[in-house]
C-alpha positions in Angstrom: 0.0 0.0 0.0 1.3 3.4 -0.7 1.2 6.4 1.4 1.1 9.9 0.1 0.0 13.5 1.3 -2.6 15.2 -0.8 -3.6 18.8 -0.9 -7.0 19.7 -2.1 -7.1 22.6 -4.7 -10.0 24.1 -7.0 -9.0 21.7 -9.5 -9.0 18.6 -7.2 -6.1 16.6 -5.4 -2.4 17.3 -6.0 0.7 15.7 -4.4 1.6 17.7 -1.2 5.6 17.2 -1.3 8.1 15.9 -3.7 7.7 12.4 -2.3 4.2 12.1 -3.0 4.5 13.7 -6.4 7.0 10.7 -7.4 4.8 8.3 -5.8 1.9 9.6 -8.2 4.2 9.1 -11.4 4.2 5.3 -10.5 0.4 4.9 -11.2 -1.1 4.7 -14.5 -3.1 7.6 -16.0 -6.6 6.6 -16.9 -6.6 3.6 -14.1 -9.0 3.6 -11.1 -7.6 3.3 -7.7 -9.0 3.2 -4.2 -8.0 5.5 -1.6 -8.7 6.5 2.1 -8.6 10.1 2.4 -7.8 11.1 6.1 -6.4 14.4 7.5 -3.4 13.5 9.2 -2.7 14.3 12.9 -0.9 17.7 13.7 2.6 17.1 14.4 2.5 20.2 16.6 0.0 18.3 18.8 2.3 15.3 18.7 5.3 17.6 19.9 3.2 19.0 22.6 2.3 15.7 24.0 6.1 14.5 23.8 6.9 18.1 25.7 4.1 17.1 28.3 5.4 13.7 29.1 9.1 14.7 29.0 8.6 17.8 31.1 6.5 15.8 33.7 9.3 13.1 33.7 12.1 15.3 34.2 10.2 16.8 37.2 8.8 13.8 38.7 8.2 14.1 42.5 10.6 11.6 44.6 7.6 9.5 45.3 6.9 8.7 41.7 10.8 9.1 40.4 11.7 5.8 42.0 8.8 3.8 40.5 10.0 4.3 37.0 13.3 3.3 35.6 12.9 4.6 32.2 10.8 7.2 30.4 9.0 4.5 28.5 7.7 2.9 31.9 6.4 6.3 32.9 4.8 7.1 29.6 2.9 3.6 29.7 1.9 4.8 33.2 0.5 7.7 32.2 -1.6 6.2 29.3 -3.1 3.7 31.5 -4.0 6.4 33.9 -5.6 8.6 31.1 -7.5 5.9 30.3 -5.5 5.1 26.9 -5.4 1.5 27.2 -7.0 -1.7 26.1 -7.9 -4.9 27.9 -8.0 -8.6 26.9 -8.4 -12.0 28.3 -5.1 -13.7 28.7 -4.9 -17.5 27.8 -5.4 -18.4 31.5 -8.5 -16.3 31.5 -7.1 -13.3 33.3 -8.1 -10.0 32.2 -5.1 -7.9 31.2 -4.7 -4.3 30.5 -2.1 -2.7 28.4 -1.3 1.0 27.3 -2.2 2.1 23.8 0.4 3.7 21.6 0.2 7.5 20.9 1.9 7.1 17.0 0.2 8.8 14.2 -1.0 5.5 13.0 -2.7 4.5 16.2 -4.4 7.9 16.8 -4.4 9.4 13.1 -7.5 12.0 14.1 -6.7 15.3 15.8 -10.2 15.0 18.0 -9.5 11.8 19.3 -5.7 12.7 20.1 -6.9 15.9 21.8 -9.2 13.8 24.0 -6.0 11.6 25.0 -3.9 14.7 25.2 -6.4 16.3 27.5 -6.7 13.2 29.8 -2.7 13.0 30.0 -2.7 16.7 30.9 -4.9 16.2 33.7 -2.7 13.3 34.9 0.6 15.1 34.6 -0.9 17.9 36.5 -1.8 15.9 39.5 1.6 14.0 39.6 3.3 17.7 39.4 0.8 19.2 41.7 0.0 22.3 39.5 -2.9 23.9 37.9 -3.5 22.5 34.2 -3.5 26.4 32.8 -0.2 26.7 34.4 1.1 23.3 33.1 0.0 24.0 29.6 2.2 27.2 29.6 5.2 25.3 30.8 4.6 22.3 28.2 4.4 24.9 25.4 7.6 26.7 26.5 9.3 23.3 27.0 8.1 22.1 23.5 9.4 25.4 21.8 13.1 25.1 23.6 13.4 21.4 22.7 11.5 20.7 19.6 11.3 24.0 17.8 8.4 26.5 17.9 4.8 24.9 18.3 2.6 27.3 17.0 
């Protein structure tokens, strides 16, 4: 399956970047192709989410810091607490729960990602014992400093 980015113009869809243009050239003119058109999630939102998690991890109170040997362990714990997880039944009949990914493929929609991000913001604000609006300001600063301007 080919993945390309398209831009909507008055005359229809056109390739949005050079890689997509090159991919389009591989398709024969006049042939019919099936496509699923999805507006990709904002990279800016993804940077904010990473900034939220990294900022929180870098400033964990001692009672939390000793519980997580790695950033990934912490990230999984926040996802679980935020309700971004799935349950399944093991082969032994036990109900198991595991965190879901925050990757673009896992949550391609900005609206759904916004819900996950808001729940994670609530969890992180509680961990750091700060108000969510104050944490949002700090996350934006952190994102700008570590990942480039967010907005």
